[in-house]
Biopython code that builds the backbone (N, CA, C, O; Angstrom):
import numpy as np
from Bio.PDB.StructureBuilder import StructureBuilder

atoms = [
    (1, "MET", "N", (187.852, 58.850, 143.523)),
    (1, "MET", "CA", (186.681, 58.520, 142.739)),
    (1, "MET", "C", (187.005, 58.409, 141.263)),
    (1, "MET", "O", (186.468, 57.541, 140.574)),
    (2, "ALA", "N", (187.870, 59.271, 140.770)),
    (2, "ALA", "CA", (188.227, 59.234, 139.355)),
    (2, "ALA", "C", (188.913, 57.926, 139.001)),
    (2, "ALA", "O", (188.694, 57.381, 137.919)),
    (3, "MET", "N", (189.752, 57.410, 139.918)),
    (3, "MET", "CA", (190.437, 56.144, 139.657)),
    (3, "MET", "C", (189.437, 55.002, 139.578)),
    (3, "MET", "O", (189.556, 54.133, 138.714)),
    (4, "ALA", "N", (188.457, 54.996, 140.468)),
    (4, "ALA", "CA", (187.431, 53.944, 140.443)),
    (4, "ALA", "C", (186.614, 54.025, 139.159)),
    (4, "ALA", "O", (186.274, 52.997, 138.572)),
    (5, "ALA", "N", (186.300, 55.233, 138.724)),
    (5, "ALA", "CA", (185.563, 55.400, 137.465)),
    (5, "ALA", "C", (186.397, 54.915, 136.287)),
    (5, "ALA", "O", (185.878, 54.260, 135.384)),
    (6, "GLY", "N", (187.691, 55.236, 136.293)),
    (6, "GLY", "CA", (188.575, 54.764, 135.230)),
    (6, "GLY", "C", (188.686, 53.248, 135.205)),
    (6, "GLY", "O", (188.691, 52.637, 134.136)),
    (7, "PHE", "N", (188.774, 52.643, 136.383)),
    (7, "PHE", "CA", (188.841, 51.186, 136.458)),
    (7, "PHE", "C", (187.559, 50.565, 135.916)),
    (7, "PHE", "O", (187.598, 49.576, 135.184)),
    (8, "ASN", "N", (186.420, 51.156, 136.281)),
    (8, "ASN", "CA", (185.143, 50.645, 135.785)),
    (8, "ASN", "C", (185.040, 50.755, 134.267)),
    (8, "ASN", "O", (184.491, 49.866, 133.617)),
    (9, "LEU", "N", (185.560, 51.830, 133.702)),
    (9, "LEU", "CA", (185.546, 51.965, 132.237)),
    (9, "LEU", "C", (186.394, 50.875, 131.579)),
    (9, "LEU", "O", (186.012, 50.314, 130.552)),
    (10, "CYS", "N", (187.534, 50.587, 132.174)),
    (10, "CYS", "CA", (188.391, 49.519, 131.633)),
    (10, "CYS", "C", (187.745, 48.154, 131.810)),
    (10, "CYS", "O", (187.999, 47.241, 131.024)),
    (11, "ALA", "N", (186.912, 48.007, 132.833)),
    (11, "ALA", "CA", (186.279, 46.722, 133.110)),
    (11, "ALA", "C", (185.061, 46.448, 132.222)),
    (11, "ALA", "O", (184.605, 45.308, 132.146)),
    (12, "LEU", "N", (184.536, 47.457, 131.561)),
    (12, "LEU", "CA", (183.349, 47.246, 130.730)),
    (12, "LEU", "C", (183.520, 46.127, 129.698)),
    (12, "LEU", "O", (182.628, 45.287, 129.576)),
    (13, "PRO", "N", (184.628, 46.080, 128.953)),
    (13, "PRO", "CA", (184.758, 44.991, 127.983)),
    (13, "PRO", "C", (184.866, 43.617, 128.633)),
    (13, "PRO", "O", (184.545, 42.612, 127.998)),
    (14, "VAL", "N", (185.310, 43.555, 129.877)),
    (14, "VAL", "CA", (185.416, 42.278, 130.570)),
    (14, "VAL", "C", (184.096, 41.949, 131.258)),
    (14, "VAL", "O", (183.908, 40.833, 131.742)),
    (15, "GLY", "N", (183.206, 42.892, 131.303)),
    (15, "GLY", "CA", (181.928, 42.684, 131.957)),
    (15, "GLY", "C", (180.778, 42.640, 130.968)),
    (15, "GLY", "O", (180.585, 41.650, 130.262)),
    (16, "GLN", "N", (180.023, 43.716, 130.926)),
    (16, "GLN", "CA", (178.786, 43.746, 130.160)),
    (16, "GLN", "C", (178.997, 43.540, 128.663)),
    (16, "GLN", "O", (178.233, 42.810, 128.030)),
    (17, "GLN", "N", (180.003, 44.159, 128.096)),
    (17, "GLN", "CA", (180.203, 44.052, 126.654)),
    (17, "GLN", "C", (180.741, 42.689, 126.238)),
    (17, "GLN", "O", (180.676, 42.334, 125.061)),
    (18, "PHE", "N", (181.265, 41.928, 127.178)),
    (18, "PHE", "CA", (181.824, 40.618, 126.851)),
    (18, "PHE", "C", (180.765, 39.654, 126.336)),
    (18, "PHE", "O", (181.045, 38.855, 125.443)),
    (19, "VAL", "N", (179.564, 39.713, 126.875)),
    (19, "VAL", "CA", (178.524, 38.765, 126.481)),
    (19, "VAL", "C", (178.212, 38.907, 124.992)),
    (19, "VAL", "O", (178.024, 37.905, 124.302)),
    (20, "THR", "N", (178.158, 40.128, 124.497)),
    (20, "THR", "CA", (177.916, 40.337, 123.072)),
    (20, "THR", "C", (179.060, 39.766, 122.240)),
    (20, "THR", "O", (178.813, 39.080, 121.248)),
    (21, "LEU", "N", (180.296, 40.035, 122.621)),
    (21, "LEU", "CA", (181.453, 39.474, 121.917)),
    (21, "LEU", "C", (181.438, 37.955, 121.973)),
    (21, "LEU", "O", (181.700, 37.288, 120.972)),
    (22, "ALA", "N", (181.131, 37.410, 123.143)),
    (22, "ALA", "CA", (181.159, 35.956, 123.332)),
    (22, "ALA", "C", (180.110, 35.254, 122.482)),
    (22, "ALA", "O", (180.378, 34.190, 121.925)),
    (23, "THR", "N", (178.925, 35.835, 122.377)),
    (23, "THR", "CA", (177.871, 35.169, 121.626)),
    (23, "THR", "C", (177.960, 35.430, 120.128)),
    (23, "THR", "O", (177.741, 34.515, 119.333)),
    (24, "GLN", "N", (178.273, 36.641, 119.731)),
    (24, "GLN", "CA", (178.244, 36.980, 118.312)),
    (24, "GLN", "C", (179.548, 36.694, 117.584)),
    (24, "GLN", "O", (179.514, 36.319, 116.412)),
    (25, "THR", "N", (180.690, 36.855, 118.230)),
    (25, "THR", "CA", (181.979, 36.686, 117.558)),
    (25, "THR", "C", (182.632, 35.357, 117.890)),
    (25, "THR", "O", (183.099, 34.645, 117.001)),
    (26, "LEU", "N", (182.663, 35.025, 119.175)),
    (26, "LEU", "CA", (183.341, 33.800, 119.596)),
    (26, "LEU", "C", (182.409, 32.591, 119.633)),
    (26, "LEU", "O", (182.871, 31.455, 119.742)),
    (27, "HIS", "N", (181.110, 32.825, 119.543)),
    (27, "HIS", "CA", (180.096, 31.763, 119.539)),
    (27, "HIS", "C", (180.217, 30.855, 120.762)),
    (27, "HIS", "O", (180.124, 29.632, 120.657)),
    (28, "LEU", "N", (180.424, 31.475, 121.915)),
    (28, "LEU", "CA", (180.504, 30.722, 123.160)),
    (28, "LEU", "C", (179.111, 30.376, 123.667)),
    (28, "LEU", "O", (178.159, 31.136, 123.486)),
    (29, "SER", "N", (179.012, 29.234, 124.294)),
    (29, "SER", "CA", (177.760, 28.824, 124.926)),
    (29, "SER", "C", (177.622, 29.557, 126.261)),
    (29, "SER", "O", (178.581, 30.161, 126.742)),
    (30, "PRO", "N", (176.442, 29.506, 126.854)),
    (30, "PRO", "CA", (176.306, 30.101, 128.188)),
    (30, "PRO", "C", (177.304, 29.502, 129.190)),
    (30, "PRO", "O", (177.797, 30.205, 130.072)),
    (31, "PHE", "N", (177.596, 28.219, 129.052)),
    (31, "PHE", "CA", (178.597, 27.597, 129.923)),
    (31, "PHE", "C", (179.974, 28.226, 129.706)),
    (31, "PHE", "O", (180.689, 28.492, 130.672)),
    (32, "GLY", "N", (180.349, 28.467, 128.452)),
    (32, "GLY", "CA", (181.639, 29.094, 128.149)),
    (32, "GLY", "C", (181.733, 30.506, 128.701)),
    (32, "GLY", "O", (182.782, 30.924, 129.191)),
    (33, "ILE", "N", (180.634, 31.233, 128.618)),
    (33, "ILE", "CA", (180.605, 32.587, 129.171)),
    (33, "ILE", "C", (180.788, 32.523, 130.682)),
    (33, "ILE", "O", (181.572, 33.285, 131.248)),
    (34, "GLY", "N", (180.077, 31.628, 131.326)),
    (34, "GLY", "CA", (180.209, 31.461, 132.768)),
    (34, "GLY", "C", (181.612, 31.018, 133.161)),
    (34, "GLY", "O", (182.136, 31.444, 134.190)),
    (35, "ALA", "N", (182.221, 30.163, 132.341)),
    (35, "ALA", "CA", (183.578, 29.697, 132.626)),
    (35, "ALA", "C", (184.576, 30.852, 132.569)),
    (35, "ALA", "O", (185.514, 30.894, 133.365)),
    (36, "MET", "N", (184.388, 31.782, 131.647)),
    (36, "MET", "CA", (185.289, 32.939, 131.571)),
    (36, "MET", "C", (185.152, 33.822, 132.807)),
    (36, "MET", "O", (186.152, 34.293, 133.349)),
    (37, "PHE", "N", (183.927, 34.045, 133.247)),
    (37, "PHE", "CA", (183.736, 34.835, 134.466)),
    (37, "PHE", "C", (184.311, 34.102, 135.678)),
    (37, "PHE", "O", (184.881, 34.726, 136.574)),
    (38, "ALA", "N", (184.157, 32.773, 135.702)),
    (38, "ALA", "CA", (184.731, 31.986, 136.798)),
    (38, "ALA", "C", (186.253, 32.069, 136.781)),
    (38, "ALA", "O", (186.880, 32.129, 137.838)),
    (39, "LEU", "N", (186.854, 32.072, 135.589)),
    (39, "LEU", "CA", (188.302, 32.206, 135.460)),
    (39, "LEU", "C", (188.770, 33.525, 136.077)),
    (39, "LEU", "O", (189.792, 33.573, 136.762)),
    (40, "CYS", "N", (188.026, 34.571, 135.830)),
    (40, "CYS", "CA", (188.340, 35.886, 136.406)),
    (40, "CYS", "C", (188.254, 35.824, 137.924)),
    (40, "CYS", "O", (189.130, 36.341, 138.617)),
    (41, "GLY", "N", (187.222, 35.205, 138.434)),
    (41, "GLY", "CA", (187.056, 35.092, 139.880)),
    (41, "GLY", "C", (188.142, 34.263, 140.533)),
    (41, "GLY", "O", (188.643, 34.621, 141.599)),
    (42, "VAL", "N", (188.511, 33.157, 139.903)),
    (42, "VAL", "CA", (189.567, 32.304, 140.448)),
    (42, "VAL", "C", (190.898, 33.049, 140.463)),
    (42, "VAL", "O", (191.657, 32.941, 141.426)),
    (43, "ALA", "N", (191.185, 33.801, 139.409)),
    (43, "ALA", "CA", (192.429, 34.585, 139.370)),
    (43, "ALA", "C", (192.443, 35.618, 140.489)),
    (43, "ALA", "O", (193.482, 35.841, 141.111)),
    (44, "GLY", "N", (191.307, 36.250, 140.752)),
    (44, "GLY", "CA", (191.216, 37.225, 141.833)),
    (44, "GLY", "C", (191.373, 36.581, 143.203)),
    (44, "GLY", "O", (192.052, 37.124, 144.074)),
    (45, "ILE", "N", (190.751, 35.430, 143.394)),
    (45, "ILE", "CA", (190.853, 34.732, 144.673)),
    (45, "ILE", "C", (192.283, 34.253, 144.908)),
    (45, "ILE", "O", (192.787, 34.324, 146.029)),
    (46, "ALA", "N", (192.931, 33.769, 143.862)),
    (46, "ALA", "CA", (194.312, 33.314, 143.992)),
    (46, "ALA", "C", (195.263, 34.478, 144.282)),
    (46, "ALA", "O", (196.284, 34.297, 144.944)),
    (47, "THR", "N", (194.933, 35.647, 143.797)),
    (47, "THR", "CA", (195.786, 36.820, 143.970)),
    (47, "THR", "C", (195.552, 37.524, 145.301)),
    (47, "THR", "O", (196.463, 38.171, 145.818)),
    (48, "ALA", "N", (194.370, 37.413, 145.859)),
    (48, "ALA", "CA", (194.025, 38.143, 147.079)),
    (48, "ALA", "C", (195.021, 37.944, 148.222)),
    (48, "ALA", "O", (195.363, 38.922, 148.887)),
    (49, "PRO", "N", (195.500, 36.733, 148.482)),
    (49, "PRO", "CA", (196.486, 36.601, 149.568)),
    (49, "PRO", "C", (197.772, 37.390, 149.305)),
    (49, "PRO", "O", (198.399, 37.880, 150.245)),
    (50, "LEU", "N", (198.164, 37.515, 148.052)),
    (50, "LEU", "CA", (199.348, 38.324, 147.737)),
    (50, "LEU", "C", (199.090, 39.804, 147.994)),
    (50, "LEU", "O", (199.951, 40.518, 148.507)),
    (51, "ALA", "N", (197.900, 40.248, 147.633)),
    (51, "ALA", "CA", (197.558, 41.662, 147.829)),
    (51, "ALA", "C", (197.439, 41.997, 149.305)),
    (51, "ALA", "O", (197.751, 43.115, 149.714)),
    (52, "GLU", "N", (196.994, 41.048, 150.105)),
    (52, "GLU", "CA", (196.771, 41.304, 151.522)),
    (52, "GLU", "C", (198.008, 41.040, 152.375)),
    (52, "GLU", "O", (198.023, 41.385, 153.557)),
    (53, "ARG", "N", (199.035, 40.443, 151.803)),
    (53, "ARG", "CA", (200.238, 40.105, 152.565)),
    (53, "ARG", "C", (200.943, 41.348, 153.102)),
    (53, "ARG", "O", (201.460, 41.340, 154.219)),
    (54, "ASP", "N", (200.961, 42.403, 152.314)),
    (54, "ASP", "CA", (201.620, 43.646, 152.710)),
    (54, "ASP", "C", (200.595, 44.556, 153.385)),
    (54, "ASP", "O", (199.577, 44.901, 152.786)),
    (55, "ALA", "N", (200.861, 44.938, 154.612)),
    (55, "ALA", "CA", (199.904, 45.752, 155.368)),
    (55, "ALA", "C", (199.886, 47.219, 154.939)),
    (55, "ALA", "O", (199.003, 47.973, 155.348)),
    (56, "ARG", "N", (200.858, 47.627, 154.118)),
    (56, "ARG", "CA", (200.889, 49.031, 153.684)),
    (56, "ARG", "C", (199.818, 49.303, 152.632)),
    (56, "ARG", "O", (199.500, 48.444, 151.810)),
    (57, "ILE", "N", (199.278, 50.497, 152.676)),
    (57, "ILE", "CA", (198.333, 50.929, 151.657)),
    (57, "ILE", "C", (199.142, 51.636, 150.579)),
    (57, "ILE", "O", (199.864, 52.591, 150.864)),
    (58, "ARG", "N", (199.023, 51.177, 149.364)),
    (58, "ARG", "CA", (199.789, 51.736, 148.249)),
    (58, "ARG", "C", (198.838, 52.380, 147.234)),
    (58, "ARG", "O", (198.337, 51.696, 146.342)),
    (59, "PRO", "N", (198.588, 53.670, 147.359)),
    (59, "PRO", "CA", (197.695, 54.337, 146.412)),
    (59, "PRO", "C", (198.160, 54.223, 144.963)),
    (59, "PRO", "O", (197.340, 54.268, 144.047)),
    (60, "GLY", "N", (199.464, 54.078, 144.747)),
    (60, "GLY", "CA", (199.974, 53.937, 143.389)),
    (60, "GLY", "C", (199.515, 52.674, 142.685)),
    (60, "GLY", "O", (199.605, 52.580, 141.461)),
    (61, "LEU", "N", (199.021, 51.695, 143.449)),
    (61, "LEU", "CA", (198.512, 50.480, 142.812)),
    (61, "LEU", "C", (197.167, 50.691, 142.135)),
    (61, "LEU", "O", (196.775, 49.899, 141.278)),
    (62, "LEU", "N", (196.457, 51.749, 142.511)),
    (62, "LEU", "CA", (195.164, 52.013, 141.863)),
    (62, "LEU", "C", (195.342, 52.331, 140.378)),
    (62, "LEU", "O", (194.694, 51.688, 139.552)),
    (63, "PRO", "N", (196.191, 53.293, 140.000)),
    (63, "PRO", "CA", (196.388, 53.518, 138.567)),
    (63, "PRO", "C", (197.111, 52.355, 137.887)),
    (63, "PRO", "O", (196.879, 52.093, 136.707)),
    (64, "ALA", "N", (197.979, 51.658, 138.613)),
    (64, "ALA", "CA", (198.675, 50.518, 138.009)),
    (64, "ALA", "C", (197.697, 49.394, 137.674)),
    (64, "ALA", "O", (197.788, 48.790, 136.606)),
    (65, "ALA", "N", (196.775, 49.116, 138.573)),
    (65, "ALA", "CA", (195.768, 48.084, 138.310)),
    (65, "ALA", "C", (194.841, 48.500, 137.173)),
    (65, "ALA", "O", (194.456, 47.676, 136.344)),
    (66, "THR", "N", (194.487, 49.781, 137.140)),
    (66, "THR", "CA", (193.634, 50.283, 136.054)),
    (66, "THR", "C", (194.343, 50.159, 134.715)),
    (66, "THR", "O", (193.743, 49.716, 133.735)),
    (67, "ALA", "N", (195.602, 50.540, 134.661)),
    (67, "ALA", "CA", (196.375, 50.443, 133.416)),
    (67, "ALA", "C", (196.559, 48.990, 132.997)),
    (67, "ALA", "O", (196.477, 48.669, 131.811)),
    (68, "THR", "N", (196.807, 48.115, 133.959)),
    (68, "THR", "CA", (196.973, 46.690, 133.650)),
    (68, "THR", "C", (195.718, 46.129, 133.013)),
    (68, "THR", "O", (195.789, 45.418, 132.011)),
    (69, "LEU", "N", (194.580, 46.444, 133.587)),
    (69, "LEU", "CA", (193.320, 45.966, 133.014)),
    (69, "LEU", "C", (193.089, 46.559, 131.633)),
    (69, "LEU", "O", (192.685, 45.844, 130.716)),
    (70, "GLY", "N", (193.338, 47.846, 131.470)),
    (70, "GLY", "CA", (193.153, 48.482, 130.164)),
    (70, "GLY", "C", (194.033, 47.882, 129.095)),
    (70, "GLY", "O", (193.582, 47.649, 127.974)),
    (71, "VAL", "N", (195.291, 47.630, 129.429)),
    (71, "VAL", "CA", (196.223, 47.038, 128.458)),
    (71, "VAL", "C", (195.844, 45.588, 128.157)),
    (71, "VAL", "O", (195.983, 45.138, 127.020)),
    (72, "ALA", "N", (195.370, 44.856, 129.160)),
    (72, "ALA", "CA", (194.995, 43.459, 128.949)),
    (72, "ALA", "C", (193.783, 43.314, 128.038)),
    (72, "ALA", "O", (193.633, 42.298, 127.359)),
    (73, "VAL", "N", (192.924, 44.317, 128.021)),
    (73, "VAL", "CA", (191.716, 44.256, 127.201)),
    (73, "VAL", "C", (192.010, 44.598, 125.731)),
    (73, "VAL", "O", (191.274, 44.175, 124.839)),
    (74, "LEU", "N", (193.065, 45.348, 125.483)),
    (74, "LEU", "CA", (193.366, 45.768, 124.104)),
    (74, "LEU", "C", (193.483, 44.613, 123.108)),
    (74, "LEU", "O", (192.925, 44.721, 122.016)),
    (75, "PRO", "N", (194.175, 43.515, 123.420)),
    (75, "PRO", "CA", (194.258, 42.422, 122.438)),
    (75, "PRO", "C", (192.905, 41.801, 122.102)),
    (75, "PRO", "O", (192.725, 41.265, 121.009)),
    (76, "VAL", "N", (191.964, 41.869, 123.022)),
    (76, "VAL", "CA", (190.640, 41.308, 122.752)),
    (76, "VAL", "C", (189.975, 42.057, 121.604)),
    (76, "VAL", "O", (189.327, 41.450, 120.751)),
    (77, "GLY", "N", (190.135, 43.370, 121.586)),
    (77, "GLY", "CA", (189.539, 44.166, 120.516)),
    (77, "GLY", "C", (190.232, 43.991, 119.185)),
    (77, "GLY", "O", (189.584, 44.015, 118.139)),
    (78, "SER", "N", (191.554, 43.813, 119.210)),
    (78, "SER", "CA", (192.288, 43.700, 117.955)),
    (78, "SER", "C", (192.323, 42.278, 117.409)),
    (78, "SER", "O", (192.385, 42.091, 116.194)),
    (79, "ALA", "N", (192.284, 41.278, 118.273)),
    (79, "ALA", "CA", (192.322, 39.880, 117.825)),
    (79, "ALA", "C", (191.470, 39.031, 118.757)),
    (79, "ALA", "O", (192.006, 38.285, 119.576)),
    (80, "PRO", "N", (190.143, 39.137, 118.643)),
    (80, "PRO", "CA", (189.288, 38.389, 119.564)),
    (80, "PRO", "C", (189.440, 36.881, 119.385)),
    (80, "PRO", "O", (189.228, 36.347, 118.297)),
    (81, "SER", "N", (189.806, 36.215, 120.457)),
    (81, "SER", "CA", (189.919, 34.753, 120.472)),
    (81, "SER", "C", (189.784, 34.292, 121.911)),
    (81, "SER", "O", (189.786, 35.104, 122.837)),
    (82, "LEU", "N", (189.668, 32.988, 122.092)),
    (82, "LEU", "CA", (189.583, 32.477, 123.455)),
    (82, "LEU", "C", (190.848, 32.773, 124.234)),
    (82, "LEU", "O", (190.785, 33.006, 125.442)),
    (83, "CYS", "N", (191.996, 32.770, 123.573)),
    (83, "CYS", "CA", (193.265, 33.059, 124.260)),
    (83, "CYS", "C", (193.313, 34.501, 124.749)),
    (83, "CYS", "O", (193.650, 34.747, 125.907)),
    (84, "THR", "N", (192.982, 35.454, 123.887)),
    (84, "THR", "CA", (193.044, 36.862, 124.308)),
    (84, "THR", "C", (191.987, 37.164, 125.364)),
    (84, "THR", "O", (192.231, 37.941, 126.287)),
    (85, "VAL", "N", (190.809, 36.546, 125.227)),
    (85, "VAL", "CA", (189.756, 36.754, 126.219)),
    (85, "VAL", "C", (190.174, 36.122, 127.551)),
    (85, "VAL", "O", (189.991, 36.724, 128.610)),
    (86, "GLY", "N", (190.728, 34.926, 127.498)),
    (86, "GLY", "CA", (191.190, 34.274, 128.728)),
    (86, "GLY", "C", (192.259, 35.098, 129.420)),
    (86, "GLY", "O", (192.235, 35.254, 130.641)),
    (87, "PHE", "N", (193.202, 35.629, 128.641)),
    (87, "PHE", "CA", (194.246, 36.491, 129.199)),
    (87, "PHE", "C", (193.625, 37.721, 129.847)),
    (87, "PHE", "O", (194.014, 38.099, 130.952)),
    (88, "ALA", "N", (192.671, 38.346, 129.180)),
    (88, "ALA", "CA", (192.027, 39.552, 129.724)),
    (88, "ALA", "C", (191.286, 39.246, 131.018)),
    (88, "ALA", "O", (191.304, 40.054, 131.947)),
    (89, "PHE", "N", (190.636, 38.092, 131.089)),
    (89, "PHE", "CA", (189.900, 37.756, 132.299)),
    (89, "PHE", "C", (190.837, 37.423, 133.458)),
    (89, "PHE", "O", (190.554, 37.789, 134.598)),
    (90, "VAL", "N", (191.939, 36.739, 133.189)),
    (90, "VAL", "CA", (192.905, 36.458, 134.252)),
    (90, "VAL", "C", (193.528, 37.767, 134.738)),
    (90, "VAL", "O", (193.604, 38.015, 135.942)),
    (91, "ALA", "N", (193.970, 38.598, 133.802)),
    (91, "ALA", "CA", (194.543, 39.896, 134.176)),
    (91, "ALA", "C", (193.503, 40.750, 134.896)),
    (91, "ALA", "O", (193.833, 41.472, 135.837)),
    (92, "GLY", "N", (192.258, 40.668, 134.457)),
    (92, "GLY", "CA", (191.188, 41.419, 135.114)),
    (92, "GLY", "C", (190.969, 40.979, 136.549)),
    (92, "GLY", "O", (190.777, 41.815, 137.432)),
    (93, "GLY", "N", (190.994, 39.677, 136.791)),
    (93, "GLY", "CA", (190.829, 39.177, 138.153)),
    (93, "GLY", "C", (191.956, 39.615, 139.064)),
    (93, "GLY", "O", (191.730, 39.987, 140.216)),
    (94, "ILE", "N", (193.184, 39.568, 138.538)),
    (94, "ILE", "CA", (194.351, 39.993, 139.312)),
    (94, "ILE", "C", (194.281, 41.489, 139.596)),
    (94, "ILE", "O", (194.470, 41.922, 140.732)),
    (95, "ALA", "N", (194.008, 42.276, 138.555)),
    (95, "ALA", "CA", (193.927, 43.732, 138.719)),
    (95, "ALA", "C", (192.800, 44.110, 139.671)),
    (95, "ALA", "O", (192.953, 45.012, 140.494)),
    (96, "PHE", "N", (191.674, 43.424, 139.559)),
    (96, "PHE", "CA", (190.533, 43.710, 140.427)),
    (96, "PHE", "C", (190.882, 43.443, 141.892)),
    (96, "PHE", "O", (190.518, 44.227, 142.769)),
    (97, "ALA", "N", (191.585, 42.341, 142.159)),
    (97, "ALA", "CA", (191.963, 42.023, 143.543)),
    (97, "ALA", "C", (192.862, 43.107, 144.123)),
    (97, "ALA", "O", (192.652, 43.555, 145.250)),
    (98, "PHE", "N", (193.859, 43.526, 143.356)),
    (98, "PHE", "CA", (194.748, 44.574, 143.853)),
    (98, "PHE", "C", (194.015, 45.905, 143.982)),
    (98, "PHE", "O", (194.199, 46.617, 144.969)),
    (99, "PHE", "N", (193.190, 46.247, 143.002)),
    (99, "PHE", "CA", (192.483, 47.531, 143.042)),
    (99, "PHE", "C", (191.542, 47.595, 144.237)),
    (99, "PHE", "O", (191.565, 48.561, 145.000)),
    (100, "MET", "N", (190.722, 46.577, 144.400)),
    (100, "MET", "CA", (189.698, 46.638, 145.432)),
    (100, "MET", "C", (190.274, 46.580, 146.843)),
    (100, "MET", "O", (189.756, 47.243, 147.741)),
    (101, "THR", "N", (191.339, 45.800, 147.059)),
    (101, "THR", "CA", (191.912, 45.757, 148.404)),
    (101, "THR", "C", (192.509, 47.106, 148.772)),
    (101, "THR", "O", (192.333, 47.580, 149.895)),
    (102, "HIS", "N", (193.210, 47.723, 147.839)),
    (102, "HIS", "CA", (193.834, 49.014, 148.144)),
    (102, "HIS", "C", (192.817, 50.153, 148.145)),
    (102, "HIS", "O", (192.948, 51.095, 148.926)),
    (103, "TRP", "N", (191.828, 50.078, 147.297)),
    (103, "TRP", "CA", (190.786, 51.104, 147.273)),
    (103, "TRP", "C", (190.026, 51.107, 148.599)),
    (103, "TRP", "O", (189.784, 52.169, 149.173)),
    (104, "ALA", "N", (189.648, 49.923, 149.088)),
    (104, "ALA", "CA", (188.912, 49.845, 150.344)),
    (104, "ALA", "C", (189.771, 50.323, 151.513)),
    (104, "ALA", "O", (189.287, 51.044, 152.386)),
    (105, "ALA", "N", (191.042, 49.926, 151.534)),
    (105, "ALA", "CA", (191.935, 50.348, 152.617)),
    (105, "ALA", "C", (192.167, 51.853, 152.581)),
    (105, "ALA", "O", (192.185, 52.510, 153.622)),
    (106, "LEU", "N", (192.343, 52.389, 151.395)),
    (106, "LEU", "CA", (192.557, 53.833, 151.262)),
    (106, "LEU", "C", (191.319, 54.607, 151.681)),
    (106, "LEU", "O", (191.419, 55.627, 152.363)),
    (107, "ARG", "N", (190.174, 54.132, 151.282)),
    (107, "ARG", "CA", (188.918, 54.785, 151.654)),
    (107, "ARG", "C", (188.705, 54.732, 153.169)),
    (107, "ARG", "O", (188.224, 55.695, 153.768)),
    (108, "GLN", "N", (189.064, 53.606, 153.780)),
    (108, "GLN", "CA", (188.894, 53.486, 155.228)),
    (108, "GLN", "C", (189.878, 54.383, 155.971)),
    (108, "GLN", "O", (189.562, 54.897, 157.044)),
    (109, "ARG", "N", (191.073, 54.572, 155.403)),
    (109, "ARG", "CA", (192.038, 55.466, 156.039)),
    (109, "ARG", "C", (191.569, 56.918, 155.960)),
    (109, "ARG", "O", (191.755, 57.684, 156.906)),
    (110, "VAL", "N", (190.966, 57.295, 154.842)),
    (110, "VAL", "CA", (190.488, 58.666, 154.667)),
    (110, "VAL", "C", (189.222, 58.895, 155.487)),
    (110, "VAL", "O", (189.078, 59.932, 156.134)),
    (111, "PHE", "N", (188.312, 57.935, 155.460)),
    (111, "PHE", "CA", (187.052, 58.031, 156.197)),
    (111, "PHE", "C", (187.036, 56.922, 157.238)),
    (111, "PHE", "O", (186.490, 55.846, 156.995)),
    (112, "ALA", "N", (187.623, 57.178, 158.375)),
    (112, "ALA", "CA", (187.744, 56.177, 159.435)),
    (112, "ALA", "C", (186.363, 55.694, 159.886)),
    (112, "ALA", "O", (185.393, 56.448, 159.822)),
    (113, "PRO", "N", (186.272, 54.431, 160.344)),
    (113, "PRO", "CA", (184.965, 53.867, 160.732)),
    (113, "PRO", "C", (184.248, 54.666, 161.811)),
    (113, "PRO", "O", (183.018, 54.668, 161.842)),
    (114, "HIS", "N", (184.968, 55.342, 162.693)),
    (114, "HIS", "CA", (184.302, 56.080, 163.776)),
    (114, "HIS", "C", (183.678, 57.392, 163.312)),
    (114, "HIS", "O", (182.996, 58.054, 164.094)),
    (115, "GLU", "N", (183.895, 57.781, 162.062)),
    (115, "GLU", "CA", (183.336, 59.038, 161.563)),
    (115, "GLU", "C", (181.965, 58.829, 160.975)),
    (115, "GLU", "O", (181.342, 59.781, 160.506)),
]
sb = StructureBuilder()
sb.init_structure("model")
sb.init_model(0)
sb.init_chain("A")
sb.init_seg("    ")
for serial, (resi, resn, name, xyz) in enumerate(atoms, 1):
    if name == "N":
        sb.init_residue(resn, " ", resi, " ")
    sb.init_atom(name, np.array(xyz, "f"), 0.0, 1.0, " ", f" {name:<3s}", serial, name[0])
structure = sb.get_structure()
């Protein structure tokens, strides 16, 4: 649970707080905001087959994905631009795909469906 909470904290700038940055600092239109979220989704969808290729559950990927997302968001705060935001959203989509596939598998292993 702590790892999921940590991941969610790292995801805040890529989620809810992004709209404020996009409108007030980057002056993005609603279409631009939607395009950034779509970029994140496409990166996650493209990464999902890689995450699912290995049948092993790797709990160590949970902190790695959380750290990757946290590090990817740092440049957005220090130098907000379309490039840093785009990088954060792509990294966020990739990290999210790895985190969620392993989190769900780990949770299912701990709490089997028959329980």
